[in-house]
N, C-alpha and C positions, 0 to 999 in steps of 0.2 A: 504494500500500500504506500503510495507516494505521500510525502508530507505536504501539508498545505503551506503555501507561502503567506506569511502574515501580510495583510493589506494595510494600506495607510488609512487614516481617518476618512470616513465616507465624505464625498464631496457634496455639499448642499448648494444647489444652483437654483435661483428663482426662475420662474417661467420666462422664457426668452421673449423679448419684444422685437426681435429682429426677424424679418421675413427672409433674410439671407442665411439663416442657420442651416448648416449642412450642405450649402451650395458652393461650387467652385466658381471663381471669377476669372474667366479667360479674357473676356472683353467687357467693357461697360455696357454693351448691348445685352449682356446676361442679366441686367437689373433694370428696374424701372427708374424714371426720373425722380419719383418719390423716394426710392431707396438711395439714390445718389445724394439728394438733399438731406436725407437722414444721416448719411455718413458725414456730411459736412457739419451738420448740427452736433453730432456726437463728438467730432474732432474739436469743435469749439468748446463743448462741455468738458472734455478731457483736459484741455489746456487750462481751464479755470478751476479744475478739481483734481489736481495731480494726486494728492494724498488719498482722496476718497476712492480713486480707481486703481490704486497701486496693487490691489490684491484681486482684481477682476478675474485674472486667468491663472490663479494659483493652481499648480499641479498640471497645467497644460504644457505641451511640448510643440515647438515650431521646428520644422526641418527646412533649412535653406539649401536648395540644390542649385548652385550657380555654375553652369557649364561654360560661362564666358566671364571675363574680368568685370568686376564691379566693386566700387568702394561705397558710394553713397547709398545705393539701393539696398545692398546686402546689409550694411550696418544699420540702415534705417529699419528694415524688417526685424532684425535681431533686437535692436534697442527697443522697438515697439513692444515686442513680447516680454522682454525683461522688465520694462516699466509697468507692465500689467501683472507682473508677478510670476510669469511663466519661465520656461527654460528653452534653450536652443541647441539643436544639433545640426550637422550638415557639412558641406564642403564648398570651397570657393575655387573653382577651376576644374575642368574636365580631367586634367592629368591626375587629380586626386580621387577620382571616382572609378567604379568598376567599368565604366564605358571604355577605359583603356584595355579591358579584357574582352570587349565586344558585347557587353551587356546592353540591352535595349532600354530606352526610356520607360517603356511599359513595365518591364521586369523590375527596374529600379524603383518605380512608384509602388508596385505591388509589394515590394519588400519594405520600403521606408514607411509606407502608410500603416504598417503594423507597429511602428515605433512612435509615431507622432500624431498629434490631433489636427494639425494643419500644415500644409507644405507651401512654400514659396519657391517657384522655379524660374530661372532665367536660362535661356538657350538661344544660340545663334540662328536656329532654323525656325522659319515660320511654321506655325501649326504644332510645335512641340508641346506647348502648354495644353492644347486640347487633347493630345494623345495622353499626356500625364493625367489630366482630369478624368478621362474615361477609364484609366487603369487604377486610379487611387480609391481607397476605401474612405478617405477623409477629404475635406475641402482642399482644393489647390488654388493658389492665387498666382496669376501670371505676373512675373516680375520683369517681363520683356521677352518677346520671342522674335528674333531677327529684326527685320525692318517692318514688322507687322503691327503689333499692339503693345502698349505699356500702360495698362489701365490705372495703376496706382500713381504713376507720375501725373496722369491727367487729373486724378482726384486732388493731388497736391497743387496742380495749376489752378483748378477751380477754387480750392480753398483760399489760395493767394489772391485771386481776383475778387472773391467775395469779401476778404478782409480789407482789400484796398478800396473797392467801390461800393460795397454793400449789395452787390448783384453780380450775376454772370450773364446778363442779357443787356441789350441796348448799348453795345460797345462796338468800336472799330478796332479790330485786332490785326496787327501786322505780324506776319510770320516771315522770318528772314534767314536766308542761308541755304542749307541742304533740305529742300522740301521733297526730294525724291526718296531718300533713304531714312528720313527722320521719323521714326515710329511715334515719337512724342507729338510731333506736329499732326500726324494723321489721326491719332487718338483724340487730340484736343479739338480738332475741327469737327470730327464726326460727333463728338459728345455735345459741343456747343450747338450744333445744328439740331440736336434733339430738344434743346431748350428754346432755340430760335432767337430772332431779332439780333443778329450779329452780321456786320460787314467785315469780310476778310480781305486784307491786302497782302497778296502773296508775292514776296520779294526774293528773287533768286536769279542766278545765272541761267542761261538757256539750257545748260546741261543738267541742271538739278531742279527742274520744275516739278510742280505738284502732280502726282499721278492722276490719271483721268478718273479713276473710280472715286477719288476724294472730291474732285470737281463735280462729278455727277451727284454726289451726296449733297453738296451745297445747292446745286441746281434743283434738287428734289425738295428743298425746303423753301416754301414761298416767302418766308420772312427773312431769309438769309441771302447774301449776295457776295460776289468776290471780284477783285481786280488783280490782274497779274502785271507786275512791273519789274524792272531791272535795277532802278535807281532808288536806293534807300533815302537819300537826302530829299528827293522830290516829294516824298509822301510822309516823312516822319512827323511833320507838323500836324497831320490829320489824325494821328493815332491816339487811342486811349491806352493801348497795350502794344508793346513791341516785344515779340517772343523771338529771341536770338537763338540760333543753333550753330553747332560746330560742323564743319565738313568732316565727315567720319572716315578716317583713313582705312579702318577695318572693313568698310563697305566697298572699297575700290579694288578692282583687279589690276589696274594700271597706275603705278605710283606717279608717273608723269602727270596724269590727269588730276590726281589728288594735289600735287604740289602746285599745279597751275590754278586750282580753284580755291585752295584753303584760305587765301587772304582776300577773297573777293569783297567781303563786307567786314569792316572793323568799326565797332561803335566806340567813339571817343568823346571827350568833352565838347569838341567843336560841333559834332553832329547832334549830341544831346541838347545843346543850346537851342537847336531849332525846334525842339519838341514842346508839348504842353507841360506846364509846371507840375501837373499831377499824373503825367503818363507813367505807367508801370513798366519797367524792363524786366522781363522774365528770361530764364535760361535753364534748361534741364540739367546742366553741368554733366561732365566736366567741360570747362572752357579751355581753349588753347590760347588764341590771341584775338578772338572775334569781339571780345569786350575788353577794352583797356582797363587796367587796374585802377586808373584814376576815376573811373565811373563808380567804383564800389562805395565811395563816400557820399555819392549823390542820393538824395531822398527818393529819387525815382527808381533806384536799384532795388529790385524785389527778389533777386534770385537766391539770396541766402535765406530770405523768408520762406521761399519754396521748400528749402531743405527741412526747415523746422515743421512746416505744414505737412510735408511728406511723412514725417514720423507720426504726427498726430492722426492723419487719416489712416495710416496703416495700423495704428493702435485701435482705431474705431473698427476697421474692417476685420482685423484678426479676431477681436472679441465677438463681432457679429456672426461670423461664419461658424464659430465653435459654439455659439449660443449662450455666451456669458454676458449678462447684463451689467451695465455700469451702475454702481451704487448711486441712487438718487436721480438718475436720468429718466425723463419721461419724453417719449417721442412726440414731436410737435405735429406729426402727420400720421394718419392711419396706415397700418401695414398694407403693403401692395398686394400681398398674396401671390407674388410672382413665382414662376417655375423656371428652373434653369438646369444647368448641367449637374 
């Protein structure tokens, strides 16, 4: 007869008020706009009630499976769970995983989901997060898959816009730089279109223009519109938001093309002086040289606010998908009753 393993004290969890409990988040299309607003509300509540929420996820385990390099996103996911009282396992880099032995993503998730309550995965191939979600026994959160989607970065972007303007609609949003491979740009555009009433100014060199499927998404939203331009200085004065992106070396097959395009747009004090005094400058980071360091001290610089907001929305999302309520939080909106992966 095998000896029973002593169990820890039973976990007492109140009824979840999250409609995302048990669901994977591969794209933000997996959730309703009400759920998105609820995440933003919860992130704001967390920021104001750090002590009260510090034991929300006691006993929970987050697995971070990062198959490509990341600093901010991985540490943000991990810090979010630690600040909620949980623990973290995982790896950072495919060379540290059994993928080097030929193990599939599906088998990795079937294994790891026996260890963890929630998984965050980043992978260089589009669709990898969906494969992971379908194989996993626990919720999977997409931390970026190739040039496709990066939903939690978009949540950080939305939280930053709301903190700056008190809204995420009725804005003129400029997106500048690599609009072809920038998954953060694609996610942000598609999500803002769901809320509507946004004019997008798409600023890029000819070689890095916005993919047609993203333009089609804007066209399909009656209250949204877009303009494609090549010159940042010609439009910066019209913008409420300027979302800068780096030209991503890892997305290029030809280094000569990368070297030719990487310095196309550089935001400095001279260009910033042409903008509105309350314009917000966002950037998903890391930056290379597309934003001069001198801009950091300008009140319009919001990109380090994004980092902080990213941790807060990941705290909200991690607690929601595992079904752990924040002490004292009451949803401002009714549950959506959504279904997802």
